[in-house]
C-alpha positions in Angstrom: 29.0 -37.0 -36.7 30.9 -33.9 -36.4 28.4 -32.0 -38.5 25.6 -33.3 -36.3 27.4 -32.1 -33.2 27.7 -28.7 -34.8 24.1 -28.5 -35.6 23.2 -29.6 -32.1 25.4 -27.0 -30.6 23.8 -24.3 -32.7 20.3 -25.6 -31.6 21.3 -25.6 -28.0 22.7 -22.1 -28.1 19.5 -20.9 -29.8 17.4 -22.6 -27.0 19.5 -20.9 -24.4 19.0 -17.5 -26.0 15.3 -18.0 -26.1 15.2 -19.0 -22.4 17.4 -16.1 -21.4 15.1 -13.7 -23.4 12.0 -15.1 -21.7 13.7 -14.8 -18.3 14.7 -11.2 -18.8 11.5 -9.9 -20.5 10.1 -7.2 -18.1 6.6 -7.8 -16.9 4.1 -5.1 -17.8 3.2 -3.0 -14.8 -0.2 -1.3 -14.8 0.1 2.5 -14.6 -0.5 3.9 -11.1 -3.7 5.8 -10.6 -3.3 9.5 -10.1 -6.9 10.7 -9.7 -9.7 9.9 -7.2 -12.1 7.1 -8.1 -15.9 7.4 -8.0 -16.0 5.6 -4.6 -13.6 8.1 -3.1 -15.4 11.2 -4.5 -18.7 9.8 -3.2 -17.1 9.3 0.2 -16.0 12.9 0.4 -19.4 14.1 -0.6 -21.3 11.9 1.8 -19.1 12.9 4.8 -19.2 16.6 4.1 -23.0 16.6 3.5 -23.6 14.5 6.6 -21.7 17.0 8.7 -23.5 20.0 7.0 -20.1 21.2 5.8 -19.9 24.4 3.8 -16.3 24.1 2.7 -16.1 26.8 0.0 -12.5 27.3 -0.9 -11.2 26.1 2.4 -11.2 22.4 1.7 -8.2 20.4 3.0 -6.8 17.7 0.8 -7.6 14.2 1.9 -5.1 11.3 2.0 -7.1 8.1 2.5 -10.6 6.8 3.2 -11.3 6.0 6.8 -13.2 3.1 8.3 -16.0 3.7 10.8 -13.6 2.7 13.6 -11.0 5.2 12.5 -13.1 8.1 11.5 -13.9 9.7 14.9 -10.2 9.9 15.8 -9.2 11.0 12.4 -11.7 13.9 12.4 -10.7 14.9 16.0 -7.0 14.9 15.0 -7.7 17.2 12.1 -9.8 19.5 14.2 -7.1 19.7 16.8 -4.4 20.5 14.3 -6.5 23.1 12.5 -7.6 24.8 15.7 -4.2 24.7 17.3 -5.7 22.5 20.0 -8.5 25.0 20.8 -11.4 22.9 19.5 -12.6 19.5 20.4 -15.0 17.5 18.2 -17.0 14.3 18.9 -18.8 12.4 16.2 -21.2 9.5 16.5 -21.8 6.8 13.9 -23.6 5.6 12.0 -25.9 8.6 12.3 -23.2 11.3 12.1 -24.2 13.0 15.3 -21.7 15.8 15.9 -20.9 18.0 18.8 -17.9 20.2 19.5 -16.6 22.5 22.2 -14.1 25.3 22.4 -11.3 24.2 24.6 -9.3 27.4 25.0 -10.3 30.4 27.0 -9.6 33.0 24.3 -11.8 34.5 21.7 -10.5 32.2 18.9 -11.9 30.2 17.4 -15.4 31.7 17.6 -18.5 29.9 16.5 -18.1 30.8 12.8 -14.5 29.8 12.6 -15.3 26.6 14.5 -17.9 25.7 11.9 -15.4 26.4 9.1 -12.8 24.1 10.8 -15.3 21.3 11.2 -16.2 21.8 7.5 -12.6 21.6 6.3 -11.9 18.5 8.4 -15.0 16.8 7.2 -13.7 17.1 3.7 -10.2 16.0 4.7 -11.3 12.8 6.5 -13.8 11.0 4.2 -15.5 8.0 5.6 -15.9 4.7 3.7 -19.3 3.6 5.1 -20.1 1.1 2.4 -19.9 -1.8 4.8 -22.7 -0.2 6.8 -24.9 -0.3 3.8 -24.4 -4.0 3.0 -27.4 -6.3 3.1 -27.4 -9.0 5.7 -27.3 -11.6 3.0 -23.8 -10.3 2.0 -22.2 -10.7 5.4 -20.8 -14.2 4.8 -19.2 -13.1 1.5 -17.7 -10.0 3.3 -16.2 -12.2 6.1 -14.7 -14.7 3.7 -13.2 -11.9 1.6 -11.6 -10.1 4.5 -10.3 -13.4 6.0 -8.9 -15.0 2.8 -8.0 -12.0 0.6 -8.0 -8.6 2.2 -6.2 -9.2 5.4 -3.4 -11.3 3.8 -3.1 -8.7 1.1 -2.4 -5.9 3.6 -0.1 -8.1 5.7 1.9 -9.0 2.6 2.5 -5.3 2.0 3.9 -4.8 5.5 0.9 -3.3 7.3 -0.1 -4.3 10.8 -3.5 -5.8 10.8 -5.3 -7.0 14.0 -6.5 -10.6 14.2 -9.7 -11.5 12.5 -12.7 -11.7 14.9 -14.7 -14.8 15.1 -17.7 -15.0 12.7 -20.1 -14.6 15.5 -18.3 -11.5 16.8 -17.9 -10.1 13.3 -21.6 -10.3 12.6 -22.5 -8.9 16.0 -20.3 -5.8 15.3 -22.2 -5.4 12.0 -25.5 -5.6 13.8 -24.3 -3.0 16.3 -23.2 -0.8 13.3 -19.6 -0.8 14.5 -18.0 -3.2 12.0 -14.5 -4.6 12.1 -12.2 -4.1 9.1 -8.7 -5.1 8.2 -8.1 -1.5 7.3 -8.9 -0.3 10.9 -5.2 -0.1 11.8 -3.9 1.0 8.4 -2.7 4.5 7.7 -0.7 5.7 4.7 1.6 8.7 4.2 0.3 10.1 0.9 -2.7 10.1 -1.4 -0.7 8.2 -4.0 0.2 5.5 -1.5 -3.5 5.2 -0.8 -4.3 4.8 -4.5 -1.7 2.1 -4.8 -2.8 0.2 -1.7 -6.5 0.5 -2.2 -6.2 -0.7 -5.8 -4.1 -3.7 -4.8 -6.2 -4.5 -1.7 -9.8 -3.3 -2.3 -11.8 -2.9 0.9 -14.7 -4.8 -0.8 -14.8 -7.5 -3.4 -16.0 -6.4 -6.8 -19.4 -8.0 -6.6 -20.3 -6.4 -3.3 -18.9 -3.0 -4.3 -20.9 -3.2 -7.5 -24.1 -4.1 -5.6 -23.7 -1.1 -3.3 -23.0 1.2 -6.3 -26.2 0.0 -7.9 -28.3 1.0 -4.9 
């Protein structure tokens, strides 16, 4: 009996070691992305082209992609900073109508410099307009994804997200070309923070994103 107890003690100790080893094994963490994705590069190109931007070497670095609700204010903020408050820009979506006016009474910025500022800011505030290009048949899938996956994902990471509109209101906003998005109230401090957040909480489900990419 004593020998049996000894064997049982050894077996128990081995089991404990196995369990401890399992509990302490670190989980593999996928490497954080450090370069722009194809979606992000296309967003920069579409925005700059739509605003007839000739950026040259004057391009400003972008931080995140903006929703259509955020984009006009983001562009105006950039223009105000770059022009030291001397230039005001107004942009209309989804057709990218742009107008700007010189606020100050001095000679700077002149028309040429104003155009360069608009160009730099167009490159620095890329618009994610993929939702505007979704087919009507995809609206139900978009609503379900934003309600059950995207909004909870952003909330879980500490971001403030407004309440989900009703399905009727959601679809009406899409018809009016002024869609609601859980990302409408989200801003991030750095490009790398954007990479991490957008990878964890994609703005579109894979199937819809792939469908748009295939267009």
